[in-house]
C-alpha positions, 0 to 999 in steps of 0.5 A, spaced: 479 914 877 474 913 882 467 912 881 461 912 886 453 912 884 449 917 888 441 918 888 438 925 888 434 925 894 431 932 894 432 939 891 432 945 895 432 951 891 438 952 887 441 946 890 441 938 890 442 933 896 445 927 893 445 921 898 451 916 897 451 909 898 453 909 905 448 914 907 452 920 907 449 926 904 452 931 899 449 938 897 451 941 890 449 946 886 444 944 881 448 948 875 453 942 876 448 937 875 446 934 868 440 938 865 433 935 867 436 932 873 430 930 878 429 927 885 430 920 884 435 920 879 442 916 880 448 920 878 455 917 877 460 921 880 467 921 878 473 923 882 480 924 879 486 927 882 488 934 879 496 933 880 497 939 875 492 944 879 495 942 886 502 943 883 500 950 881 496 952 887 503 950 891 507 954 887 502 960 888 502 959 895 510 959 895 510 965 891 506 969 896 510 967 902 516 969 899 513 976 897 510 976 904 517 975 907 521 980 903 516 985 905 518 984 912 
């Protein structure tokens, strides 16, 4: 699992702009943030591989392609 800290730079309507350590910005919906999040708050972002989801999507894509090829 990868971990990175981000600071809430600003709130814009229903989104928050997070500033990453390398100065990049990431815009996310407020609904994804912890309750009570505010400008200046530091968040820990966790990145994990969702291998099961990826395999499921690949299977769906293969099935759709097979359906398309059979209909032609």
